[in-house]
mmCIF entry with sequence, helices, sheets and N, C-alpha, C, O atoms, coordinates in Angstrom:
data_MODEL
# 
_entry.id   MODEL 
# 
_entity.id                         1 
_entity.type                       polymer 
_entity.pdbx_number_of_molecules   1 
# 
_entity_poly.entity_id                      1 
_entity_poly.type                           'polypeptide(L)' 
_entity_poly.nstd_linkage                   no 
_entity_poly.nstd_monomer                   no 
_entity_poly.pdbx_seq_one_letter_code       
;(UNK)(UNK)(UNK)(UNK)(UNK)(UNK)(UNK)(UNK)(UNK)(UNK)(UNK)(UNK)(UNK)(UNK)(UNK)(UNK)
(UNK)(UNK)(UNK)(UNK)(UNK)(UNK)(UNK)(UNK)(UNK)(UNK)(UNK)(UNK)(UNK)(UNK)(UNK)(UNK)
(UNK)(UNK)(UNK)(UNK)(UNK)(UNK)(UNK)(UNK)(UNK)(UNK)(UNK)(UNK)(UNK)(UNK)(UNK)(UNK)
(UNK)(UNK)(UNK)(UNK)(UNK)(UNK)
;
_entity_poly.pdbx_seq_one_letter_code_can   XXXXXXXXXXXXXXXXXXXXXXXXXXXXXXXXXXXXXXXXXXXXXXXXXXXXXX 
_entity_poly.pdbx_strand_id                 A 
# 
loop_
_entity_poly_seq.entity_id 
_entity_poly_seq.num 
_entity_poly_seq.mon_id 
_entity_poly_seq.hetero 
1 1  UNK n 
1 2  UNK n 
1 3  UNK n 
1 4  UNK n 
1 5  UNK n 
1 6  UNK n 
1 7  UNK n 
1 8  UNK n 
1 9  UNK n 
1 10 UNK n 
1 11 UNK n 
1 12 UNK n 
1 13 UNK n 
1 14 UNK n 
1 15 UNK n 
1 16 UNK n 
1 17 UNK n 
1 18 UNK n 
1 19 UNK n 
1 20 UNK n 
1 21 UNK n 
1 22 UNK n 
1 23 UNK n 
1 24 UNK n 
1 25 UNK n 
1 26 UNK n 
1 27 UNK n 
1 28 UNK n 
1 29 UNK n 
1 30 UNK n 
1 31 UNK n 
1 32 UNK n 
1 33 UNK n 
1 34 UNK n 
1 35 UNK n 
1 36 UNK n 
1 37 UNK n 
1 38 UNK n 
1 39 UNK n 
1 40 UNK n 
1 41 UNK n 
1 42 UNK n 
1 43 UNK n 
1 44 UNK n 
1 45 UNK n 
1 46 UNK n 
1 47 UNK n 
1 48 UNK n 
1 49 UNK n 
1 50 UNK n 
1 51 UNK n 
1 52 UNK n 
1 53 UNK n 
1 54 UNK n 
# 
_struct_asym.id          A 
_struct_asym.entity_id   1 
# 
_struct_conf.conf_type_id            HELX_P 
_struct_conf.id                      HELX_P1 
_struct_conf.pdbx_PDB_helix_id       AA1 
_struct_conf.beg_label_comp_id       UNK 
_struct_conf.beg_label_asym_id       A 
_struct_conf.beg_label_seq_id        3 
_struct_conf.pdbx_beg_PDB_ins_code   ? 
_struct_conf.end_label_comp_id       UNK 
_struct_conf.end_label_asym_id       A 
_struct_conf.end_label_seq_id        50 
_struct_conf.pdbx_end_PDB_ins_code   ? 
_struct_conf.beg_auth_comp_id        UNK 
_struct_conf.beg_auth_asym_id        A 
_struct_conf.beg_auth_seq_id         3 
_struct_conf.end_auth_comp_id        UNK 
_struct_conf.end_auth_asym_id        A 
_struct_conf.end_auth_seq_id         50 
_struct_conf.pdbx_PDB_helix_class    1 
_struct_conf.details                 ? 
_struct_conf.pdbx_PDB_helix_length   48 
# 
_struct_conf_type.id          HELX_P 
_struct_conf_type.criteria    ? 
_struct_conf_type.reference   ? 
# 
loop_
_atom_site.group_PDB 
_atom_site.id 
_atom_site.type_symbol 
_atom_site.label_atom_id 
_atom_site.label_alt_id 
_atom_site.label_comp_id 
_atom_site.label_asym_id 
_atom_site.label_entity_id 
_atom_site.label_seq_id 
_atom_site.pdbx_PDB_ins_code 
_atom_site.Cartn_x 
_atom_site.Cartn_y 
_atom_site.Cartn_z 
_atom_site.occupancy 
_atom_site.B_iso_or_equiv 
_atom_site.pdbx_formal_charge 
_atom_site.auth_seq_id 
_atom_site.auth_comp_id 
_atom_site.auth_asym_id 
_atom_site.auth_atom_id 
_atom_site.pdbx_PDB_model_num 
ATOM 1   N N  . UNK A 1 1  ? 0.853   -1.165 0.000  1.00 0.00 ? 1  UNK A N  1 
ATOM 2   C CA . UNK A 1 1  ? 0.000   0.000  0.000  1.00 0.00 ? 1  UNK A CA 1 
ATOM 3   C C  . UNK A 1 1  ? 0.903   1.233  0.000  1.00 0.00 ? 1  UNK A C  1 
ATOM 4   O O  . UNK A 1 1  ? 1.792   1.379  0.838  1.00 0.00 ? 1  UNK A O  1 
ATOM 5   N N  . UNK A 1 2  ? 0.651   2.088  -0.939 1.00 0.00 ? 2  UNK A N  1 
ATOM 6   C CA . UNK A 1 2  ? 1.458   3.299  -1.017 1.00 0.00 ? 2  UNK A CA 1 
ATOM 7   C C  . UNK A 1 2  ? 0.910   4.362  -0.070 1.00 0.00 ? 2  UNK A C  1 
ATOM 8   O O  . UNK A 1 2  ? -0.204  4.251  0.442  1.00 0.00 ? 2  UNK A O  1 
ATOM 9   N N  . UNK A 1 3  ? 1.701   5.366  0.142  1.00 0.00 ? 3  UNK A N  1 
ATOM 10  C CA . UNK A 1 3  ? 1.298   6.442  1.055  1.00 0.00 ? 3  UNK A CA 1 
ATOM 11  C C  . UNK A 1 3  ? 0.105   7.199  0.499  1.00 0.00 ? 3  UNK A C  1 
ATOM 12  O O  . UNK A 1 3  ? -0.740  7.669  1.261  1.00 0.00 ? 3  UNK A O  1 
ATOM 13  N N  . UNK A 1 4  ? 0.026   7.323  -0.815 1.00 0.00 ? 4  UNK A N  1 
ATOM 14  C CA . UNK A 1 4  ? -1.085  8.036  -1.442 1.00 0.00 ? 4  UNK A CA 1 
ATOM 15  C C  . UNK A 1 4  ? -2.404  7.307  -1.191 1.00 0.00 ? 4  UNK A C  1 
ATOM 16  O O  . UNK A 1 4  ? -3.420  7.946  -0.920 1.00 0.00 ? 4  UNK A O  1 
ATOM 17  N N  . UNK A 1 5  ? -2.396  5.985  -1.278 1.00 0.00 ? 5  UNK A N  1 
ATOM 18  C CA . UNK A 1 5  ? -3.614  5.208  -1.043 1.00 0.00 ? 5  UNK A CA 1 
ATOM 19  C C  . UNK A 1 5  ? -4.051  5.321  0.418  1.00 0.00 ? 5  UNK A C  1 
ATOM 20  O O  . UNK A 1 5  ? -5.240  5.445  0.710  1.00 0.00 ? 5  UNK A O  1 
ATOM 21  N N  . UNK A 1 6  ? -3.090  5.277  1.319  1.00 0.00 ? 6  UNK A N  1 
ATOM 22  C CA . UNK A 1 6  ? -3.423  5.399  2.739  1.00 0.00 ? 6  UNK A CA 1 
ATOM 23  C C  . UNK A 1 6  ? -4.031  6.767  3.032  1.00 0.00 ? 6  UNK A C  1 
ATOM 24  O O  . UNK A 1 6  ? -4.990  6.871  3.797  1.00 0.00 ? 6  UNK A O  1 
ATOM 25  N N  . UNK A 1 7  ? -3.482  7.805  2.434  1.00 0.00 ? 7  UNK A N  1 
ATOM 26  C CA . UNK A 1 7  ? -4.012  9.158  2.647  1.00 0.00 ? 7  UNK A CA 1 
ATOM 27  C C  . UNK A 1 7  ? -5.406  9.289  2.046  1.00 0.00 ? 7  UNK A C  1 
ATOM 28  O O  . UNK A 1 7  ? -6.277  9.923  2.640  1.00 0.00 ? 7  UNK A O  1 
ATOM 29  N N  . UNK A 1 8  ? -5.625  8.697  0.875  1.00 0.00 ? 8  UNK A N  1 
ATOM 30  C CA . UNK A 1 8  ? -6.957  8.721  0.263  1.00 0.00 ? 8  UNK A CA 1 
ATOM 31  C C  . UNK A 1 8  ? -7.978  8.009  1.142  1.00 0.00 ? 8  UNK A C  1 
ATOM 32  O O  . UNK A 1 8  ? -9.107  8.474  1.302  1.00 0.00 ? 8  UNK A O  1 
ATOM 33  N N  . UNK A 1 9  ? -7.569  6.876  1.711  1.00 0.00 ? 9  UNK A N  1 
ATOM 34  C CA . UNK A 1 9  ? -8.483  6.145  2.596  1.00 0.00 ? 9  UNK A CA 1 
ATOM 35  C C  . UNK A 1 9  ? -8.802  6.956  3.849  1.00 0.00 ? 9  UNK A C  1 
ATOM 36  O O  . UNK A 1 9  ? -9.945  6.958  4.307  1.00 0.00 ? 9  UNK A O  1 
ATOM 37  N N  . UNK A 1 10 ? -7.820  7.635  4.400  1.00 0.00 ? 10 UNK A N  1 
ATOM 38  C CA . UNK A 1 10 ? -8.042  8.467  5.583  1.00 0.00 ? 10 UNK A CA 1 
ATOM 39  C C  . UNK A 1 10 ? -8.989  9.619  5.275  1.00 0.00 ? 10 UNK A C  1 
ATOM 40  O O  . UNK A 1 10 ? -9.889  9.917  6.060  1.00 0.00 ? 10 UNK A O  1 
ATOM 41  N N  . UNK A 1 11 ? -8.788  10.256 4.145  1.00 0.00 ? 11 UNK A N  1 
ATOM 42  C CA . UNK A 1 11 ? -9.666  11.362 3.743  1.00 0.00 ? 11 UNK A CA 1 
ATOM 43  C C  . UNK A 1 11 ? -11.092 10.858 3.527  1.00 0.00 ? 11 UNK A C  1 
ATOM 44  O O  . UNK A 1 11 ? -12.046 11.529 3.921  1.00 0.00 ? 11 UNK A O  1 
ATOM 45  N N  . UNK A 1 12 ? -11.248 9.696  2.912  1.00 0.00 ? 12 UNK A N  1 
ATOM 46  C CA . UNK A 1 12 ? -12.580 9.126  2.686  1.00 0.00 ? 12 UNK A CA 1 
ATOM 47  C C  . UNK A 1 12 ? -13.245 8.793  4.019  1.00 0.00 ? 12 UNK A C  1 
ATOM 48  O O  . UNK A 1 12 ? -14.436 9.046  4.199  1.00 0.00 ? 12 UNK A O  1 
ATOM 49  N N  . UNK A 1 13 ? -12.486 8.229  4.948  1.00 0.00 ? 13 UNK A N  1 
ATOM 50  C CA . UNK A 1 13 ? -13.034 7.888  6.256  1.00 0.00 ? 13 UNK A CA 1 
ATOM 51  C C  . UNK A 1 13 ? -13.477 9.139  7.004  1.00 0.00 ? 13 UNK A C  1 
ATOM 52  O O  . UNK A 1 13 ? -14.557 9.155  7.594  1.00 0.00 ? 13 UNK A O  1 
ATOM 53  N N  . UNK A 1 14 ? -12.665 10.177 6.987  1.00 0.00 ? 14 UNK A N  1 
ATOM 54  C CA . UNK A 1 14 ? -13.024 11.423 7.656  1.00 0.00 ? 14 UNK A CA 1 
ATOM 55  C C  . UNK A 1 14 ? -14.222 12.087 6.997  1.00 0.00 ? 14 UNK A C  1 
ATOM 56  O O  . UNK A 1 14 ? -15.042 12.700 7.681  1.00 0.00 ? 14 UNK A O  1 
ATOM 57  N N  . UNK A 1 15 ? -14.332 11.975 5.685  1.00 0.00 ? 15 UNK A N  1 
ATOM 58  C CA . UNK A 1 15 ? -15.478 12.537 4.974  1.00 0.00 ? 15 UNK A CA 1 
ATOM 59  C C  . UNK A 1 15 ? -16.768 11.835 5.379  1.00 0.00 ? 15 UNK A C  1 
ATOM 60  O O  . UNK A 1 15 ? -17.780 12.482 5.646  1.00 0.00 ? 15 UNK A O  1 
ATOM 61  N N  . UNK A 1 16 ? -16.722 10.514 5.422  1.00 0.00 ? 16 UNK A N  1 
ATOM 62  C CA . UNK A 1 16 ? -17.909 9.750  5.822  1.00 0.00 ? 16 UNK A CA 1 
ATOM 63  C C  . UNK A 1 16 ? -18.280 10.058 7.272  1.00 0.00 ? 16 UNK A C  1 
ATOM 64  O O  . UNK A 1 16 ? -19.458 10.219 7.590  1.00 0.00 ? 16 UNK A O  1 
ATOM 65  N N  . UNK A 1 17 ? -17.283 10.139 8.148  1.00 0.00 ? 17 UNK A N  1 
ATOM 66  C CA . UNK A 1 17 ? -17.553 10.460 9.552  1.00 0.00 ? 17 UNK A CA 1 
ATOM 67  C C  . UNK A 1 17 ? -18.156 11.858 9.678  1.00 0.00 ? 17 UNK A C  1 
ATOM 68  O O  . UNK A 1 17 ? -19.071 12.066 10.476 1.00 0.00 ? 17 UNK A O  1 
ATOM 69  N N  . UNK A 1 18 ? -17.655 12.817 8.902  1.00 0.00 ? 18 UNK A N  1 
ATOM 70  C CA . UNK A 1 18 ? -18.196 14.175 8.927  1.00 0.00 ? 18 UNK A CA 1 
ATOM 71  C C  . UNK A 1 18 ? -19.633 14.233 8.448  1.00 0.00 ? 18 UNK A C  1 
ATOM 72  O O  . UNK A 1 18 ? -20.455 14.943 9.027  1.00 0.00 ? 18 UNK A O  1 
ATOM 73  N N  . UNK A 1 19 ? -19.939 13.498 7.406  1.00 0.00 ? 19 UNK A N  1 
ATOM 74  C CA . UNK A 1 19 ? -21.317 13.468 6.896  1.00 0.00 ? 19 UNK A CA 1 
ATOM 75  C C  . UNK A 1 19 ? -22.238 12.817 7.921  1.00 0.00 ? 19 UNK A C  1 
ATOM 76  O O  . UNK A 1 19 ? -23.362 13.274 8.131  1.00 0.00 ? 19 UNK A O  1 
ATOM 77  N N  . UNK A 1 20 ? -21.760 11.746 8.559  1.00 0.00 ? 20 UNK A N  1 
ATOM 78  C CA . UNK A 1 20 ? -22.563 11.079 9.586  1.00 0.00 ? 20 UNK A CA 1 
ATOM 79  C C  . UNK A 1 20 ? -22.869 12.030 10.738 1.00 0.00 ? 20 UNK A C  1 
ATOM 80  O O  . UNK A 1 20 ? -23.998 12.071 11.225 1.00 0.00 ? 20 UNK A O  1 
ATOM 81  N N  . UNK A 1 21 ? -21.889 12.779 11.167 1.00 0.00 ? 21 UNK A N  1 
ATOM 82  C CA . UNK A 1 21 ? -22.103 13.753 12.250 1.00 0.00 ? 21 UNK A CA 1 
ATOM 83  C C  . UNK A 1 21 ? -23.076 14.838 11.793 1.00 0.00 ? 21 UNK A C  1 
ATOM 84  O O  . UNK A 1 21 ? -23.965 15.230 12.550 1.00 0.00 ? 21 UNK A O  1 
ATOM 85  N N  . UNK A 1 22 ? -22.916 15.323 10.571 1.00 0.00 ? 22 UNK A N  1 
ATOM 86  C CA . UNK A 1 22 ? -23.787 16.390 10.070 1.00 0.00 ? 22 UNK A CA 1 
ATOM 87  C C  . UNK A 1 22 ? -25.236 15.925 9.960  1.00 0.00 ? 22 UNK A C  1 
ATOM 88  O O  . UNK A 1 22 ? -26.157 16.723 10.135 1.00 0.00 ? 22 UNK A O  1 
ATOM 89  N N  . UNK A 1 23 ? -25.442 14.651 9.672  1.00 0.00 ? 23 UNK A N  1 
ATOM 90  C CA . UNK A 1 23 ? -26.807 14.140 9.531  1.00 0.00 ? 23 UNK A CA 1 
ATOM 91  C C  . UNK A 1 23 ? -27.434 13.848 10.890 1.00 0.00 ? 23 UNK A C  1 
ATOM 92  O O  . UNK A 1 23 ? -28.621 14.104 11.091 1.00 0.00 ? 23 UNK A O  1 
ATOM 93  N N  . UNK A 1 24 ? -26.648 13.313 11.826 1.00 0.00 ? 24 UNK A N  1 
ATOM 94  C CA . UNK A 1 24 ? -27.223 12.903 13.104 1.00 0.00 ? 24 UNK A CA 1 
ATOM 95  C C  . UNK A 1 24 ? -27.266 14.015 14.146 1.00 0.00 ? 24 UNK A C  1 
ATOM 96  O O  . UNK A 1 24 ? -28.046 13.918 15.094 1.00 0.00 ? 24 UNK A O  1 
ATOM 97  N N  . UNK A 1 25 ? -26.471 15.054 14.010 1.00 0.00 ? 25 UNK A N  1 
ATOM 98  C CA . UNK A 1 25 ? -26.387 16.099 15.031 1.00 0.00 ? 25 UNK A CA 1 
ATOM 99  C C  . UNK A 1 25 ? -27.729 16.797 15.291 1.00 0.00 ? 25 UNK A C  1 
ATOM 100 O O  . UNK A 1 25 ? -28.094 16.959 16.455 1.00 0.00 ? 25 UNK A O  1 
ATOM 101 N N  . UNK A 1 26 ? -28.473 17.214 14.272 1.00 0.00 ? 26 UNK A N  1 
ATOM 102 C CA . UNK A 1 26 ? -29.773 17.858 14.550 1.00 0.00 ? 26 UNK A CA 1 
ATOM 103 C C  . UNK A 1 26 ? -30.744 16.940 15.288 1.00 0.00 ? 26 UNK A C  1 
ATOM 104 O O  . UNK A 1 26 ? -31.497 17.386 16.154 1.00 0.00 ? 26 UNK A O  1 
ATOM 105 N N  . UNK A 1 27 ? -30.720 15.672 14.943 1.00 0.00 ? 27 UNK A N  1 
ATOM 106 C CA . UNK A 1 27 ? -31.591 14.720 15.619 1.00 0.00 ? 27 UNK A CA 1 
ATOM 107 C C  . UNK A 1 27 ? -31.205 14.575 17.087 1.00 0.00 ? 27 UNK A C  1 
ATOM 108 O O  . UNK A 1 27 ? -32.075 14.528 17.957 1.00 0.00 ? 27 UNK A O  1 
ATOM 109 N N  . UNK A 1 28 ? -29.923 14.506 17.362 1.00 0.00 ? 28 UNK A N  1 
ATOM 110 C CA . UNK A 1 28 ? -29.465 14.398 18.749 1.00 0.00 ? 28 UNK A CA 1 
ATOM 111 C C  . UNK A 1 28 ? -29.805 15.655 19.544 1.00 0.00 ? 28 UNK A C  1 
ATOM 112 O O  . UNK A 1 28 ? -30.138 15.568 20.726 1.00 0.00 ? 28 UNK A O  1 
ATOM 113 N N  . UNK A 1 29 ? -29.726 16.811 18.912 1.00 0.00 ? 29 UNK A N  1 
ATOM 114 C CA . UNK A 1 29 ? -30.134 18.050 19.588 1.00 0.00 ? 29 UNK A CA 1 
ATOM 115 C C  . UNK A 1 29 ? -31.623 18.027 19.915 1.00 0.00 ? 29 UNK A C  1 
ATOM 116 O O  . UNK A 1 29 ? -32.028 18.460 20.994 1.00 0.00 ? 29 UNK A O  1 
ATOM 117 N N  . UNK A 1 30 ? -32.431 17.530 18.999 1.00 0.00 ? 30 UNK A N  1 
ATOM 118 C CA . UNK A 1 30 ? -33.872 17.433 19.231 1.00 0.00 ? 30 UNK A CA 1 
ATOM 119 C C  . UNK A 1 30 ? -34.199 16.496 20.375 1.00 0.00 ? 30 UNK A C  1 
ATOM 120 O O  . UNK A 1 30 ? -35.074 16.784 21.191 1.00 0.00 ? 30 UNK A O  1 
ATOM 121 N N  . UNK A 1 31 ? -33.490 15.364 20.437 1.00 0.00 ? 31 UNK A N  1 
ATOM 122 C CA . UNK A 1 31 ? -33.708 14.411 21.532 1.00 0.00 ? 31 UNK A CA 1 
ATOM 123 C C  . UNK A 1 31 ? -33.345 15.055 22.861 1.00 0.00 ? 31 UNK A C  1 
ATOM 124 O O  . UNK A 1 31 ? -34.079 14.913 23.839 1.00 0.00 ? 31 UNK A O  1 
ATOM 125 N N  . UNK A 1 32 ? -32.221 15.760 22.906 1.00 0.00 ? 32 UNK A N  1 
ATOM 126 C CA . UNK A 1 32 ? -31.802 16.424 24.143 1.00 0.00 ? 32 UNK A CA 1 
ATOM 127 C C  . UNK A 1 32 ? -32.824 17.486 24.562 1.00 0.00 ? 32 UNK A C  1 
ATOM 128 O O  . UNK A 1 32 ? -33.116 17.638 25.748 1.00 0.00 ? 32 UNK A O  1 
ATOM 129 N N  . UNK A 1 33 ? -33.361 18.209 23.592 1.00 0.00 ? 33 UNK A N  1 
ATOM 130 C CA . UNK A 1 33 ? -34.374 19.234 23.875 1.00 0.00 ? 33 UNK A CA 1 
ATOM 131 C C  . UNK A 1 33 ? -35.642 18.600 24.441 1.00 0.00 ? 33 UNK A C  1 
ATOM 132 O O  . UNK A 1 33 ? -36.200 19.092 25.422 1.00 0.00 ? 33 UNK A O  1 
ATOM 133 N N  . UNK A 1 34 ? -36.094 17.514 23.828 1.00 0.00 ? 34 UNK A N  1 
ATOM 134 C CA . UNK A 1 34 ? -37.294 16.827 24.318 1.00 0.00 ? 34 UNK A CA 1 
ATOM 135 C C  . UNK A 1 34 ? -37.103 16.289 25.725 1.00 0.00 ? 34 UNK A C  1 
ATOM 136 O O  . UNK A 1 34 ? -38.016 16.364 26.547 1.00 0.00 ? 34 UNK A O  1 
ATOM 137 N N  . UNK A 1 35 ? -35.927 15.748 26.011 1.00 0.00 ? 35 UNK A N  1 
ATOM 138 C CA . UNK A 1 35 ? -35.667 15.218 27.348 1.00 0.00 ? 35 UNK A CA 1 
ATOM 139 C C  . UNK A 1 35 ? -35.684 16.332 28.392 1.00 0.00 ? 35 UNK A C  1 
ATOM 140 O O  . UNK A 1 35 ? -36.178 16.141 29.504 1.00 0.00 ? 35 UNK A O  1 
ATOM 141 N N  . UNK A 1 36 ? -35.136 17.511 28.025 1.00 0.00 ? 36 UNK A N  1 
ATOM 142 C CA . UNK A 1 36 ? -35.146 18.632 28.957 1.00 0.00 ? 36 UNK A CA 1 
ATOM 143 C C  . UNK A 1 36 ? -36.579 19.082 29.243 1.00 0.00 ? 36 UNK A C  1 
ATOM 144 O O  . UNK A 1 36 ? -36.923 19.360 30.392 1.00 0.00 ? 36 UNK A O  1 
ATOM 145 N N  . UNK A 1 37 ? -37.407 19.155 28.215 1.00 0.00 ? 37 UNK A N  1 
ATOM 146 C CA . UNK A 1 37 ? -38.806 19.554 28.401 1.00 0.00 ? 37 UNK A CA 1 
ATOM 147 C C  . UNK A 1 37 ? -39.543 18.523 29.256 1.00 0.00 ? 37 UNK A C  1 
ATOM 148 O O  . UNK A 1 37 ? -40.315 18.891 30.141 1.00 0.00 ? 37 UNK A O  1 
ATOM 149 N N  . UNK A 1 38 ? -39.309 17.232 28.995 1.00 0.00 ? 38 UNK A N  1 
ATOM 150 C CA . UNK A 1 38 ? -39.945 16.189 29.809 1.00 0.00 ? 38 UNK A CA 1 
ATOM 151 C C  . UNK A 1 38 ? -39.544 16.313 31.274 1.00 0.00 ? 38 UNK A C  1 
ATOM 152 O O  . UNK A 1 38 ? -40.376 16.133 32.163 1.00 0.00 ? 38 UNK A O  1 
ATOM 153 N N  . UNK A 1 39 ? -38.286 16.615 31.527 1.00 0.00 ? 39 UNK A N  1 
ATOM 154 C CA . UNK A 1 39 ? -37.813 16.776 32.905 1.00 0.00 ? 39 UNK A CA 1 
ATOM 155 C C  . UNK A 1 39 ? -38.492 17.975 33.563 1.00 0.00 ? 39 UNK A C  1 
ATOM 156 O O  . UNK A 1 39 ? -38.857 17.911 34.737 1.00 0.00 ? 39 UNK A O  1 
ATOM 157 N N  . UNK A 1 40 ? -38.663 19.061 32.821 1.00 0.00 ? 40 UNK A N  1 
ATOM 158 C CA . UNK A 1 40 ? -39.335 20.235 33.373 1.00 0.00 ? 40 UNK A CA 1 
ATOM 159 C C  . UNK A 1 40 ? -40.803 19.941 33.674 1.00 0.00 ? 40 UNK A C  1 
ATOM 160 O O  . UNK A 1 40 ? -41.336 20.395 34.687 1.00 0.00 ? 40 UNK A O  1 
ATOM 161 N N  . UNK A 1 41 ? -41.445 19.192 32.808 1.00 0.00 ? 41 UNK A N  1 
ATOM 162 C CA . UNK A 1 41 ? -42.853 18.841 33.033 1.00 0.00 ? 41 UNK A CA 1 
ATOM 163 C C  . UNK A 1 41 ? -42.987 17.958 34.265 1.00 0.00 ? 41 UNK A C  1 
ATOM 164 O O  . UNK A 1 41 ? -43.890 18.160 35.076 1.00 0.00 ? 41 UNK A O  1 
ATOM 165 N N  . UNK A 1 42 ? -42.085 16.968 34.416 1.00 0.00 ? 42 UNK A N  1 
ATOM 166 C CA . UNK A 1 42 ? -42.134 16.110 35.600 1.00 0.00 ? 42 UNK A CA 1 
ATOM 167 C C  . UNK A 1 42 ? -41.908 16.909 36.873 1.00 0.00 ? 42 UNK A C  1 
ATOM 168 O O  . UNK A 1 42 ? -42.582 16.678 37.877 1.00 0.00 ? 42 UNK A O  1 
ATOM 169 N N  . UNK A 1 43 ? -40.974 17.839 36.844 1.00 0.00 ? 43 UNK A N  1 
ATOM 170 C CA . UNK A 1 43 ? -40.701 18.675 38.018 1.00 0.00 ? 43 UNK A CA 1 
ATOM 171 C C  . UNK A 1 43 ? -41.918 19.525 38.360 1.00 0.00 ? 43 UNK A C  1 
ATOM 172 O O  . UNK A 1 43 ? -42.295 19.625 39.527 1.00 0.00 ? 43 UNK A O  1 
ATOM 173 N N  . UNK A 1 44 ? -42.532 20.134 37.359 1.00 0.00 ? 44 UNK A N  1 
ATOM 174 C CA . UNK A 1 44 ? -43.717 20.964 37.605 1.00 0.00 ? 44 UNK A CA 1 
ATOM 175 C C  . UNK A 1 44 ? -44.863 20.119 38.145 1.00 0.00 ? 44 UNK A C  1 
ATOM 176 O O  . UNK A 1 44 ? -45.589 20.556 39.039 1.00 0.00 ? 44 UNK A O  1 
ATOM 177 N N  . UNK A 1 45 ? -45.030 18.922 37.613 1.00 0.00 ? 45 UNK A N  1 
ATOM 178 C CA . UNK A 1 45 ? -46.095 18.039 38.090 1.00 0.00 ? 45 UNK A CA 1 
ATOM 179 C C  . UNK A 1 45 ? -45.841 17.642 39.537 1.00 0.00 ? 45 UNK A C  1 
ATOM 180 O O  . UNK A 1 45 ? -46.773 17.598 40.340 1.00 0.00 ? 45 UNK A O  1 
ATOM 181 N N  . UNK A 1 46 ? -44.594 17.352 39.877 1.00 0.00 ? 46 UNK A N  1 
ATOM 182 C CA . UNK A 1 46 ? -44.238 16.987 41.243 1.00 0.00 ? 46 UNK A CA 1 
ATOM 183 C C  . UNK A 1 46 ? -44.516 18.142 42.201 1.00 0.00 ? 46 UNK A C  1 
ATOM 184 O O  . UNK A 1 46 ? -45.006 17.934 43.311 1.00 0.00 ? 46 UNK A O  1 
ATOM 185 N N  . UNK A 1 47 ? -44.199 19.366 41.763 1.00 0.00 ? 47 UNK A N  1 
ATOM 186 C CA . UNK A 1 47 ? -44.423 20.541 42.618 1.00 0.00 ? 47 UNK A CA 1 
ATOM 187 C C  . UNK A 1 47 ? -45.922 20.763 42.812 1.00 0.00 ? 47 UNK A C  1 
ATOM 188 O O  . UNK A 1 47 ? -46.373 21.041 43.924 1.00 0.00 ? 47 UNK A O  1 
ATOM 189 N N  . UNK A 1 48 ? -46.680 20.642 41.746 1.00 0.00 ? 48 UNK A N  1 
ATOM 190 C CA . UNK A 1 48 ? -48.132 20.864 41.834 1.00 0.00 ? 48 UNK A CA 1 
ATOM 191 C C  . UNK A 1 48 ? -48.795 19.826 42.733 1.00 0.00 ? 48 UNK A C  1 
ATOM 192 O O  . UNK A 1 48 ? -49.667 20.170 43.530 1.00 0.00 ? 48 UNK A O  1 
ATOM 193 N N  . UNK A 1 49 ? -48.399 18.580 42.617 1.00 0.00 ? 49 UNK A N  1 
ATOM 194 C CA . UNK A 1 49 ? -49.058 17.524 43.408 1.00 0.00 ? 49 UNK A CA 1 
ATOM 195 C C  . UNK A 1 49 ? -48.586 17.518 44.852 1.00 0.00 ? 49 UNK A C  1 
ATOM 196 O O  . UNK A 1 49 ? -49.280 16.984 45.717 1.00 0.00 ? 49 UNK A O  1 
ATOM 197 N N  . UNK A 1 50 ? -47.427 18.096 45.137 1.00 0.00 ? 50 UNK A N  1 
ATOM 198 C CA . UNK A 1 50 ? -46.940 18.067 46.517 1.00 0.00 ? 50 UNK A CA 1 
ATOM 199 C C  . UNK A 1 50 ? -47.425 19.248 47.341 1.00 0.00 ? 50 UNK A C  1 
ATOM 200 O O  . UNK A 1 50 ? -47.410 19.176 48.570 1.00 0.00 ? 50 UNK A O  1 
ATOM 201 N N  . UNK A 1 51 ? -47.857 20.340 46.704 1.00 0.00 ? 51 UNK A N  1 
ATOM 202 C CA . UNK A 1 51 ? -48.336 21.493 47.476 1.00 0.00 ? 51 UNK A CA 1 
ATOM 203 C C  . UNK A 1 51 ? -49.810 21.283 47.823 1.00 0.00 ? 51 UNK A C  1 
ATOM 204 O O  . UNK A 1 51 ? -50.600 20.879 46.971 1.00 0.00 ? 51 UNK A O  1 
ATOM 205 N N  . UNK A 1 52 ? -50.175 21.557 49.067 1.00 0.00 ? 52 UNK A N  1 
ATOM 206 C CA . UNK A 1 52 ? -51.579 21.395 49.460 1.00 0.00 ? 52 UNK A CA 1 
ATOM 207 C C  . UNK A 1 52 ? -52.465 22.464 48.815 1.00 0.00 ? 52 UNK A C  1 
ATOM 208 O O  . UNK A 1 52 ? -52.071 23.623 48.685 1.00 0.00 ? 52 UNK A O  1 
ATOM 209 N N  . UNK A 1 53 ? -53.642 22.058 48.425 1.00 0.00 ? 53 UNK A N  1 
ATOM 210 C CA . UNK A 1 53 ? -54.588 23.006 47.823 1.00 0.00 ? 53 UNK A CA 1 
ATOM 211 C C  . UNK A 1 53 ? -55.451 23.625 48.889 1.00 0.00 ? 53 UNK A C  1 
ATOM 212 O O  . UNK A 1 53 ? -55.657 23.031 49.947 1.00 0.00 ? 53 UNK A O  1 
ATOM 213 N N  . UNK A 1 54 ? -55.957 24.806 48.626 1.00 0.00 ? 54 UNK A N  1 
ATOM 214 C CA . UNK A 1 54 ? -56.785 25.528 49.592 1.00 0.00 ? 54 UNK A CA 1 
ATOM 215 C C  . UNK A 1 54 ? -58.225 25.154 49.456 1.00 0.00 ? 54 UNK A C  1 
ATOM 216 O O  . UNK A 1 54 ? -59.069 25.666 50.191 1.00 0.00 ? 54 UNK A O  1 
# 
């Protein structure tokens, strides 16, 4: 294997990894956002149910 082939393979691997990150990153951000909202809803529900009503 020549050095040129090894460099081409490395560039191809990095390109594929970059595309994979670019495609999955927005989805991962959305999942993190949904989890944060779910946590806030659970906290609010816990606060509402634990305080005595008048």
